[in-house]
C-alpha positions, 0 to 999 in steps of 0.5 A, a space after each residue: 528556918 533560922 539555919 536556912 536564913 544564915 546559909 543563904 546570907 553567907 551564900 549572898 555574900 559569896 555571889 550568885 553561883 553560891 546562891 544558886 547552888 544553895 537554892 538547888 541544894 534545898 530544892 533537891 532536899 525537899 524533892 527527895 523528901 517528897 519522893 520518899 514520902 510517896 514511896 512510903 505511901 506506895 509501899 504501905 498500899 502494896 503491903 496492905 494489898 499483899 496482906 489482903 491477897 494472903 487472907 483471900 488465898 487462905 480462904 480459897 485454900 480452906 474452900 478447896 480443902 472442903 470441896 476436895 473432902 466433899 468430892 472424896 465423900 461422894 466417891 466413897 458414897 458412890 462406891 458403897 452404893 455399887 457394892 465396891 470397896 473404897 
């Protein structure tokens, strides 16, 4: 906070426009930091969501493979009962 005080003291010596400029500059810096933090939080949430979706997709893929194998086994069993060749 010491640097800000020094900068504002110089700005006061230079006049109203300098004070307004420095105030706007500091406001813009703080706002930029806040927006960056919000963007980081949003990015973290999206990354977590993507990881969760990836895990769910892997589970669905395995379930699909299991169902496909079960269907294939049923087909083979039906063919064998009919006396056909697989």
